[in-house]
C-alpha positions in Angstrom: -76.0 -36.9 -47.1 -72.4 -38.9 -46.8 -70.2 -41.3 -48.4 -67.4 -42.8 -46.0 -64.4 -45.7 -46.0 -63.1 -46.5 -43.2 -60.2 -48.7 -42.9 -57.7 -51.3 -40.7 -54.6 -52.1 -41.7 -53.6 -55.3 -40.6 -49.6 -55.2 -40.9 -49.2 -51.3 -39.1 -52.2 -51.3 -37.4 -52.3 -47.7 -38.1 -56.7 -46.2 -38.4 -58.2 -44.3 -41.0 -61.4 -42.6 -42.2 -62.2 -40.6 -45.3 -65.4 -39.2 -45.9 -66.9 -36.7 -48.1 -70.3 -35.1 -48.0 -72.8 -32.3 -49.6 -73.1 -30.1 -46.4 -70.2 -27.8 -44.5 -67.6 -29.3 -42.4 -67.8 -33.2 -43.2 -64.5 -33.3 -40.5 -66.5 -31.6 -37.9 -69.4 -34.0 -37.6 -68.8 -37.2 -39.3 -64.9 -38.8 -38.2 -63.7 -39.6 -35.0 -60.7 -42.5 -34.6 -57.5 -43.0 -31.0 -54.3 -44.3 -32.3 -55.4 -48.0 -30.4 -58.6 -48.2 -30.3 -60.5 -47.9 -33.5 -62.1 -45.2 -36.0 -65.7 -44.0 -36.2 -67.7 -43.3 -38.6 -71.6 -41.0 -37.1 -73.4 -39.8 -40.9 -76.7 -39.7 -41.6 -78.3 -36.8 -39.5 -74.4 -36.9 -37.9 -73.6 -35.5 -33.8 -70.6 -35.6 -33.2 -71.7 -35.8 -29.3 -72.2 -39.7 -30.5 -68.8 -40.7 -32.1 -67.6 -38.7 -29.0 -69.6 -41.1 -27.3 -68.3 -44.0 -29.5 -64.3 -42.6 -28.8 -65.3 -42.6 -24.9 -67.1 -46.4 -24.4 -63.9 -47.8 -26.9 -61.3 -45.9 -24.7 -63.4 -48.0 -20.9 -62.6 -50.7 -23.0 -65.3 -51.6 -25.2 -65.5 -53.4 -28.5 -66.5 -52.3 -31.5 -70.3 -53.8 -31.1 -70.4 -53.2 -27.7 -70.0 -49.7 -29.0 -72.0 -49.7 -31.1 -74.9 -51.0 -29.3 -74.2 -48.4 -26.4 -74.5 -45.1 -28.7 -77.8 -46.6 -29.8 -79.0 -46.9 -26.6 -78.2 -43.3 -25.2 -79.3 -41.5 -29.0 -83.5 -40.8 -29.1 -82.5 -40.6 -32.8 -80.7 -44.1 -33.9 -82.9 -44.7 -37.4 -81.7 -41.0 -38.5 -78.3 -42.6 -38.1 -75.2 -44.2 -40.0 -73.1 -45.3 -37.5 -69.4 -47.8 -38.4 -67.4 -48.8 -36.2 -63.7 -50.8 -36.9 -61.6 -51.9 -33.0 -58.1 -51.7 -32.9 -58.5 -55.4 -32.8 -60.4 -55.4 -36.0 -63.2 -56.2 -35.3 -66.4 -54.6 -36.7 -70.0 -53.0 -36.1 -71.9 -51.4 -38.7 -75.8 -50.1 -38.7 -77.6 -47.9 -40.9 -81.5 -46.5 -39.2 -84.5 -47.6 -40.8 -84.5 -44.0 -41.6 -81.3 -43.3 -43.5 -82.6 -41.3 -46.7 -82.5 -43.9 -50.0 -80.2 -45.0 -51.2 -78.8 -45.5 -47.8 -76.9 -48.5 -47.0 -73.0 -50.1 -46.1 -70.5 -53.0 -47.3 -68.9 -54.8 -44.5 -65.3 -56.7 -45.2 -61.5 -57.6 -43.1 -60.6 -54.3 -42.1 -63.0 -52.2 -44.1 -66.3 -50.4 -44.6 -68.5 -48.8 -47.0 -71.1 -46.9 -45.8 -73.2 -43.8 -47.8 -76.3 -42.1 -47.8 -78.6 -40.2 -50.2 -76.6 -41.6 -52.8 -78.2 -42.4 -56.3 -77.1 -46.0 -56.4 -74.5 -48.8 -54.0 -72.4 -48.1 -56.9 -70.6 -45.4 -54.8 -69.9 -48.2 -52.2 -69.1 -50.6 -54.7 -66.4 -48.6 -56.2 -65.1 -47.5 -52.8 -65.4 -50.6 -51.8 -63.4 -52.1 -54.9 -60.8 -49.6 -55.1 -59.2 -49.7 -51.8 -58.9 -54.3 -52.2 -57.4 -53.1 -55.4 -54.1 -50.6 -54.4 -53.4 -53.2 -51.8 -49.7 -52.1 -52.9 -50.3 -47.9 -51.6 -49.6 -46.3 -48.5 -52.0 -46.9 -46.8 -53.6 -42.7 -47.0 -53.4 -43.1 -50.8 -56.4 -46.0 -50.5 -58.4 -43.9 -48.4 -58.0 -41.3 -50.7 -58.0 -43.1 -53.9 -61.7 -44.3 -52.7 -63.3 -41.4 -51.6 -62.2 -40.5 -55.3 -63.7 -44.1 -56.7 -66.7 -43.1 -54.8 -67.2 -40.1 -56.6 -66.3 -41.4 -59.8 -69.4 -43.8 -59.3 -71.7 -40.7 -59.1 -71.5 -39.6 -55.4 -74.7 -38.5 -53.6 -77.5 -37.1 -55.3 -76.6 -32.7 -55.3 -72.7 -33.3 -55.0 -70.5 -32.6 -52.5 -68.8 -29.5 -50.3 -66.7 -30.5 -47.9 -64.5 -33.5 -47.1 -62.2 -34.8 -45.2 -59.8 -37.3 -44.4 -58.9 -38.8 -40.7 -55.5 -40.9 -40.1 -53.9 -42.7 -37.0 -50.3 -44.6 -36.0 -49.5 -45.7 -33.1 -49.0 -42.5 -31.5 -51.2 -39.9 -29.7 -51.8 -37.1 -32.4 -52.6 -38.5 -35.5 -50.7 -38.6 -38.6 -53.2 -37.1 -41.2 -55.9 -34.9 -40.1 -57.1 -33.0 -43.3 -60.3 -30.9 -44.5 -62.0 -29.0 -46.9 -65.1 -27.6 -45.7 -66.4 -25.6 -48.6 -65.6 -26.5 -52.1 -66.9 -26.8 -55.5 -65.3 -29.8 -56.1 -63.5 -31.4 -52.2 -62.4 -34.8 -52.8 -60.6 -32.9 -55.1 -59.5 -30.2 -53.5 -58.9 -32.6 -50.4 -56.5 -34.4 -53.5 -54.4 -31.4 -53.6 -54.3 -30.4 -50.1 -53.1 -33.9 -49.6 -50.0 -33.7 -52.2 -49.0 -30.2 -50.7 -48.6 -32.1 -47.1 -47.8 -35.6 -48.3 -43.8 -34.5 -48.3 -44.0 -33.2 -44.8 -46.1 -35.9 -42.0 -42.4 -37.1 -41.7 -41.9 -33.1 -40.4 -45.0 -33.4 -37.8 -44.5 -36.6 -36.8 -41.7 -35.8 -35.9 -41.8 -32.3 -34.4 -44.6 -33.3 -32.2 -42.1 -35.8 -30.4 -39.2 -33.7 -30.4 -39.8 -29.4 -30.6 -36.9 -28.7 -31.2 -36.9 -29.7 -34.7 -36.7 -26.5 -37.4 -39.7 -24.9 -38.8 -41.2 -26.1 -41.1 -39.3 -23.9 -44.4 -36.6 -24.7 -43.2 -36.6 -28.9 -42.8 -34.9 -31.0 -45.7 -37.2 -34.3 -46.5 
């Protein structure tokens, strides 16, 4: 019951994912990422343990396909899942299980995966891919969010959305952006509102992780 976009920026090596679903708290189950390792989505009947396991395989040096194969091999119910991985080198592995609820599918291109299930048709992921590809002049995180909005506007998923999330890593061990809407009647729009409020403070929170001597956020000047 989810649609997601995973991407890697070949210039900056940023990694990110944006996702939305009909159930609560998608950010707690679907998106996983780490700098210089990769980005993962575990969807359909999402199990956060599988996402964590995929990240552990990347940490152990597995590339995308080997990590995906390891997840499938350790999952009792792989046909109910969708799984996508982009590793730090840009290699991609993706799988839509045969029991994922229709419409379910994925699309892969350079440094990009779009996928979803319980969709009205592939127009949702086609719109996401097209929007991401058409916005190369925009910051990486903006492109992810614009793609998610395009998927929503193209039909989203059957029954609408309740929660959404965006997760982006640059080269630090901490997330550059990790924002979630856990329950809202229009979570993609609410994610946009939260993102725009947070945007001016992205450099602040990056700096504060590196140096705790920075002033409180309300005193900090961009």
